[in-house]
C-alpha positions in Angstrom: 0.7 4.6 26.4 4.1 4.1 23.8 3.8 3.7 20.1 4.5 0.2 19.8 1.2 -0.3 22.1 -0.4 2.0 20.0 0.0 0.4 17.0 -0.7 -3.3 18.8 -4.1 -1.9 19.8 -4.5 -0.5 16.4 -3.6 -3.7 14.4 -6.1 -5.5 16.9 -8.9 -2.8 15.8 -8.4 -3.7 11.7 -7.8 -7.4 12.3 -11.3 -7.5 14.2 -13.0 -5.2 11.8 -11.7 -7.2 8.7 -12.9 -10.6 10.3 -16.1 -9.3 11.2 -16.4 -8.1 7.4 -15.6 -11.2 5.8 -19.2 -12.6 7.4 -20.8 -13.9 3.9 -18.0 -12.4 1.9 -18.8 -15.1 -0.7 -22.4 -14.3 -0.9 -23.7 -13.6 -4.5 -25.1 -10.3 -4.3 -28.3 -11.3 -3.3 -28.3 -10.9 0.4 -29.9 -7.7 1.8 -29.8 -4.6 -0.6 -29.5 -6.9 -3.4 -30.8 -4.6 -5.7 -28.8 -1.6 -5.3 -25.4 -4.5 -5.3 -26.5 -5.8 -8.3 -27.4 -2.2 -10.1 -23.5 -1.4 -8.9 -21.9 -4.4 -10.1 -24.5 -4.1 -13.8 -22.6 -1.1 -13.9 -19.4 -2.1 -14.0 -19.9 -5.0 -16.7 -21.2 -2.1 -18.9 -17.6 -0.4 -18.3 -15.9 -3.6 -19.9 -14.3 -3.5 -23.1 -14.2 0.2 -23.1 -12.4 1.2 -19.8 -10.4 4.0 -21.7 -13.6 5.7 -23.6 -13.1 8.6 -21.3 -15.3 10.5 -20.6 -18.4 8.2 -21.9 -17.6 5.6 -19.6 -18.4 7.7 -16.3 -22.5 7.4 -17.7 -23.3 4.6 -15.4 -25.5 2.3 -17.1 -28.4 -0.6 -15.6 -30.1 -3.3 -17.6 -33.2 -1.8 -17.3 -35.9 -1.0 -19.2 -35.0 -1.4 -22.5 -33.4 -3.4 -25.5 -30.2 -1.5 -24.5 -28.4 -0.8 -21.4 -30.2 2.6 -19.6 -28.0 5.4 -19.0 -29.3 6.8 -15.6 -28.0 9.9 -13.1 -26.5 8.5 -10.2 -23.3 8.8 -8.6 -19.9 8.9 -10.0 -18.9 5.4 -10.7 -15.7 4.9 -8.6 -16.6 1.6 -7.3 -17.6 0.3 -11.0 -14.9 0.9 -12.1 -12.1 -0.4 -10.1 -14.3 -3.5 -10.5 -14.6 -3.4 -14.0 -10.7 -3.3 -14.2 -10.5 -6.2 -11.8 -12.3 -8.0 -13.7 -10.7 -7.2 -16.8 -7.2 -8.2 -15.0 -8.1 -10.9 -13.0 -11.8 -12.7 -14.1 -15.4 -11.8 -12.9 -16.4 -12.9 -9.5 -18.8 -10.9 -7.0 -15.8 -11.6 -4.2 -13.5 -8.7 -5.8 -16.4 -6.2 -5.4 -16.7 -7.5 -1.9 -13.2 -7.7 -0.9 -12.9 -4.0 -2.3 -15.5 -2.4 -0.2 -13.6 -4.2 3.0 -10.6 -2.7 1.9 -11.9 0.9 1.7 -13.8 0.4 5.2 -10.5 -0.7 6.6 -9.3 2.9 5.2 -12.2 4.7 6.7 -11.6 2.7 10.4 -7.6 4.2 10.0 -9.0 7.7 9.1 -11.4 7.7 11.8 -8.5 6.8 14.4 -6.2 9.6 13.2 -9.1 12.3 13.0 -9.8 11.1 16.3 -6.3 11.1 17.8 -5.3 14.3 16.2 -8.8 16.1 17.5 -9.5 14.7 20.7 -6.8 12.0 22.2 -4.7 9.3 21.2 -7.1 6.8 23.2 -10.4 8.9 22.0 -8.8 7.8 18.2 -8.4 4.1 19.3 -12.1 3.9 20.8 -13.3 5.9 17.9 -11.8 3.1 15.3 -12.9 0.3 17.4 -16.6 1.6 17.7 -16.9 2.0 13.9 -15.6 -1.3 13.4 -18.4 -2.8 15.7 -21.2 -0.8 14.7 -23.8 -3.3 13.2 -24.6 -0.9 10.4 -20.7 -0.1 9.4 -19.7 -4.0 9.6 -22.5 -4.8 7.2 -21.8 -1.8 4.5 -18.5 -2.3 5.0 -18.7 -5.3 2.8 -21.3 -4.3 0.2 -20.9 -4.1 -3.6 -22.6 0.0 -3.4 -20.9 3.5 -3.3 -21.5 3.4 0.8 -18.0 2.2 1.3 -15.8 4.4 -0.9 -18.1 7.8 0.1 -17.3 6.8 3.9 -13.4 6.3 3.0 -13.3 9.6 0.8 -15.0 11.2 3.9 -13.1 10.7 6.6 -9.8 11.5 5.0 -11.2 14.7 3.7 -12.0 16.0 7.5 -8.7 14.2 8.4 -6.4 16.3 5.9 -8.0 19.2 6.3 -7.7 19.1 9.9 -4.1 18.3 9.3 -3.3 21.1 7.1 -4.5 23.1 9.8 -2.5 22.3 12.6 0.7 22.2 10.7 -0.2 26.0 9.4 1.0 25.0 5.8 0.3 27.4 3.3 0.1 24.4 0.7 -1.5 21.2 0.2 -4.8 22.2 0.7 -6.4 21.1 -2.4 -5.4 17.6 -1.4 -8.1 18.1 1.3 -10.4 19.8 -1.3 -10.1 16.7 -3.8 -11.0 14.3 -1.0 -14.1 16.5 -0.4 -15.3 16.6 -3.8 -14.5 12.7 -4.1 -17.1 12.3 -1.2 -20.0 14.4 -2.4 -19.0 12.9 -6.2 -19.0 8.9 -4.8 -22.6 9.8 -2.7 -24.1 13.3 -2.8 -25.5 13.1 1.4 -22.2 13.7 1.9 -22.0 17.2 0.8 -23.3 17.8 4.4 -19.8 17.4 5.3 -18.7 20.4 3.2 -19.6 22.9 6.1 -18.0 20.7 8.5 -14.9 20.6 6.5 -14.7 24.3 5.8 -15.3 25.0 9.9 -12.2 22.4 10.7 -10.0 24.2 8.5 -11.0 27.7 8.7 -12.8 28.5 12.1 -12.1 30.5 13.9 -11.9 32.9 10.0 -8.0 34.8 10.4 -7.2 37.5 8.2 -6.0 36.7 4.7 -7.5 33.2 4.8 -10.3 34.2 2.3 -8.7 33.5 -0.8 -8.0 30.2 0.6 -11.6 29.2 1.5 -12.7 30.5 -2.3 -10.1 27.9 -4.0 -11.2 25.2 -1.3 -14.5 25.8 -2.0 -14.0 26.0 -5.7 -12.2 22.4 -5.8 -14.5 20.8 -3.9 -17.9 22.0 -5.7 -17.2 22.6 -9.4 -16.2 18.8 -9.9 -19.6 17.2 -8.9 -21.5 20.5 -10.0 -20.3 19.5 -13.9 -20.3 15.5 -13.2 -24.2 15.7 -11.7 -25.0 18.4 -14.5 -23.2 16.6 -17.3 -25.1 13.4 -16.4 -28.7 15.0 -15.8 -28.7 16.2 -19.5 -27.5 13.1 -21.0 -30.2 10.5 -19.5 -34.0 10.4 -19.9 -36.3 11.9 -17.9 -37.8 8.5 -16.3 -33.8 7.7 -15.3 -32.8 10.4 -13.3 -33.0 8.9 -9.8 -30.5 11.8 -8.1 -32.8 14.5 -8.9 -35.5 12.0 -8.7 -34.8 11.5 -4.9 -34.5 15.1 -4.0 -38.0 15.9 -5.7 -39.5 13.0 -5.1 -38.9 11.2 -1.8 -37.1 13.9 0.5 -39.2 16.8 -0.3 -42.4 14.7 0.3 -43.8 14.7 3.5 -46.5 12.3 3.3 -43.3 9.6 3.6 -42.5 10.4 7.4 -42.4 6.9 9.4 -40.8 7.8 12.5 -41.2 4.0 13.8 -39.0 2.6 10.6 -36.3 5.2 11.2 -36.1 4.6 15.4 -36.1 0.7 14.3 -33.1 1.4 11.6 -31.1 3.9 14.1 -31.3 1.3 17.0 -30.3 -1.8 14.8 -28.2 0.1 13.2 -26.2 2.0 15.7 -27.4 -0.2 19.0 -28.4 1.9 21.9 -25.1 1.9 23.4 -23.3 3.8 20.8 -26.7 6.3 20.8 -26.0 7.0 24.3 -22.3 7.0 24.1 -23.1 9.9 21.5 -25.5 11.8 23.3 -23.2 12.0 26.5 -20.1 12.9 23.9 -22.3 15.7 22.7 -22.9 16.9 26.1 -19.2 16.7 27.1 -18.2 18.5 23.8 -20.2 21.7 25.0 -17.8 22.1 27.6 -14.5 21.1 25.2 -12.3 23.7 24.4 -11.0 22.9 21.4 -10.7 24.5 17.7 -12.5 21.5 16.5 -15.4 22.1 18.9 -17.4 24.5 16.7 -17.4 22.0 13.6 -18.3 19.1 15.5 -21.3 21.1 17.2 -21.9 21.8 13.1 -21.4 18.2 12.2 -23.9 17.3 14.9 -26.3 20.2 13.5 -26.1 19.4 10.3 -26.8 15.3 11.0 -30.0 15.7 13.0 -31.8 18.0 10.4 -30.3 15.1 7.6 -32.1 12.3 9.3 -35.1 14.2 9.8 -35.6 15.1 6.5 -33.9 12.7 4.4 -33.9 9.2 6.8 -37.4 9.9 8.5 -38.7 9.9 4.7 -37.0 7.3 3.2 -36.9 3.7 5.2 -33.4 2.3 4.0 -31.1 2.0 6.8 -27.9 2.7 4.4 -29.3 6.3 4.2 -27.9 6.6 8.1 -24.5 5.3 6.9 -22.8 9.3 6.6 -23.8 9.7 10.3 -21.8 6.6 11.7 -18.6 8.3 11.5 -19.6 11.2 14.0 -21.1 8.5 16.3 -18.3 6.7 16.4 -16.0 10.0 16.9 -18.6 11.1 20.3 -19.0 7.9 21.8 -15.2 7.7 21.8 -15.1 11.2 23.3 -17.4 10.3 26.0 -15.6 7.0 27.1 -12.5 9.2 26.9 -13.7 11.4 30.0 -13.3 8.1 32.2 -9.9 8.0 33.7 -7.6 5.7 32.2 -7.9 2.1 33.9 -11.5 2.2 34.6 -12.2 4.0 31.2 -10.1 0.9 29.8 -12.2 -1.7 31.4 -15.4 0.3 30.9 -14.5 0.9 27.2 -13.9 -3.0 26.3 -17.5 -3.8 28.5 -19.1 -1.2 25.8 -17.4 -2.9 23.1 -17.9 -6.5 23.9 -22.0 -5.1 24.0 -22.0 -3.5 20.7 -20.2 -6.6 19.1 -23.3 -8.5 20.9 -25.9 -6.5 19.2 -24.1 -6.2 15.8 -24.0 -9.8 15.4 -27.4 -11.0 16.3 -29.1 -7.8 14.6 -27.2 -8.4 11.4 -27.7 -12.5 10.9 -31.0 -11.7 9.0 -29.1 -9.7 6.5 -27.1 -12.4 5.5 -29.9 -14.0 3.8 -30.3 -14.9 0.5 -32.8 -16.9 -2.2 -30.7 -19.4 -4.3 -33.9 -19.7 -6.8 -32.5 -15.8 -8.1 -28.9 -17.1 -8.8 -29.8 -20.7 -10.4 -32.4 -18.7 -12.4 -30.0 -16.1 -13.8 -27.5 -18.5 -14.8 -29.6 -20.8 -16.6 -30.6 -17.7 -18.5 -27.2 -17.1 -19.3 -26.4 -20.6 -20.2 -29.4 -21.3 -22.3 -30.4 -18.3 -24.3 -28.8 -16.5 -27.0 -26.5 -13.5 -25.8 -28.8 -10.9 -27.6 -31.9 -12.5 -25.5 -34.2 -9.4 -24.1 -35.9 -10.5 -21.2 -39.1 -8.9 -19.1 -38.9 -9.7 -15.8 -42.1 -10.6 -13.9 -41.8 -8.2 -11.0 -39.3 -5.0 -10.2 -36.3 -6.6 -8.8 -33.6 -6.5 -11.5 -31.2 -8.9 -9.9 -31.7 -11.5 -12.6 -30.6 -9.1 -15.2 -26.8 -9.1 -13.6 -26.8 -12.7 -13.3 -28.0 -13.7 -16.5 -26.2 -10.6 -18.4 -28.9 -9.3 -20.2 -31.0 -6.3 -20.6 -34.6 -6.0 -20.7 -37.7 -4.9 -19.0 -39.7 -5.1 -15.4 -43.6 -5.5 -15.0 -45.4 -3.5 -12.6 -48.0 -5.1 -10.1 -50.8 -3.9 -12.4 -49.4 -5.7 -15.6 -51.3 -8.4 -17.7 -50.5 -11.0 -19.7 -51.7 -8.4 -22.8 -48.7 -6.2 -21.9 -46.0 -8.9 -23.0 -47.4 -8.3 -26.7 -46.4 -4.9 -26.4 -42.8 -5.3 -25.1 -39.8 -6.4 -28.1 -38.7 -9.3 -25.5 -38.0 -12.7 -25.9 -38.1 -14.8 -22.6 -40.6 -13.9 -19.7 -39.1 -14.8 -16.0 -41.3 -15.9 -13.4 -39.3 -14.2 -10.1 -39.1 -16.1 -7.1 -41.9 -15.2 -4.8 -43.5 -13.3 -7.8 -46.4 -11.1 -6.9 -48.3 -11.2 -10.0 -51.1 -13.1 -9.5 -52.4 -16.3 -10.2 -54.9 -15.6 -13.6 -51.5 -13.6 -14.9 -49.9 -17.0 -14.6 -52.6 -19.3 -16.0 -52.8 -17.2 -19.0 -49.0 -17.2 -19.7 -48.9 -21.1 -19.3 -51.7 -21.2 -22.2 -49.7 -18.9 -24.3 -46.4 -19.8 -24.0 -43.6 -22.8 -23.1 -41.7 -23.2 -20.4 -38.2 -23.3 -21.0 -36.5 -23.4 -18.2 -37.4 -22.7 -14.4 -39.8 -20.0 -14.4 -38.8 -18.7 -18.1 -41.0 -18.6 -21.0 -40.4 -18.3 -24.3 -42.4 -15.2 -26.1 -41.1 -16.0 -29.4 -43.0 -18.8 -29.2 -46.5 -18.1 -28.8 -49.5 -20.6 -28.7 -52.4 -19.5 -30.7 
């Protein structure tokens, strides 16, 4: 395969990846995972106006629960910071956040091509890039305003660069691979599972004189995330420690395990074809004489542990995103063992089938409720900027579109709870879970001034 043909095939894969990720590109942040998307964009809104206020600008802030933005313990806000700069320069639009994510997803496609090419073969690299571009989970989470696209891009290039450093036997430049790995962990804490994979890729089997390099690499990788997460942890209230709360409250809780939801998320997110191909690729790898074999086997073992410990306890499909890179590489390695011409034909058939599964399984994820947007825009246009809201239920997207802060009611709340909150308006969210007696009492006490918006300042006696 000539260089020109390789470049053409890679360009075709990138174009296909772009086209697939442009589906629903103009959607507001109200489709699947609306909560997390609106939260990520909300962080960007609170950065605007003080983008150079270091380091305080990097403490994530959300719109709930209180009369001022709430400091929270979350990942390093790479994407919100980029988005805040983009809005400052070009004006507000949800489209900018999606375009940033699409661009990061394309960088990931390029990275997995590079790693597959250098670790296995040119054809394996192209197949890995194509499989990653077509996987349902990759398509949808390659255009969301969430940390996942950033974390995937940092991760694959951390592995790619350390492998390049290893095979070129360079004494300098290891710091670049370390910074990418640190960036991946900062962008999304579960990417920490790739740290031993990167160590194995770069240093296994251990050679004389490499211990100092391992120590330097490890320090560059681990110190920035440790400093950041500790800094944020001690700058937020106990109720706002989301990252450590997930570790202690969900991952450590064995009562949360639901294997049926995990199985459904894996099948819908990866497709059965990719699952089977990954298993075949893993079996083939056991016989593959390569320095990378130990690293990828370690990657597979760590990923299996991660899926069993974290993904089985947290029924959210985006927790499976960190394993997509490995699945694409192993699937490509499985197809690469078939001789050239039949292998190419069979590979194309598999890719078409993966795409067919992607389209049908993803369609529900693009649905969104116009009422959330209409209600948020009305509040933004018809209430004072300092107004404090009370949302009838937990979903916080209205705060983002109204550009307001406030409180959220629990399912056990009653009308008397409203008297205890320093708020100006109550918002009845679409499909509210509050019962009819609650709303009957609200309507007798407060005037409805907008679509499901009640003025708490004008209580009727």
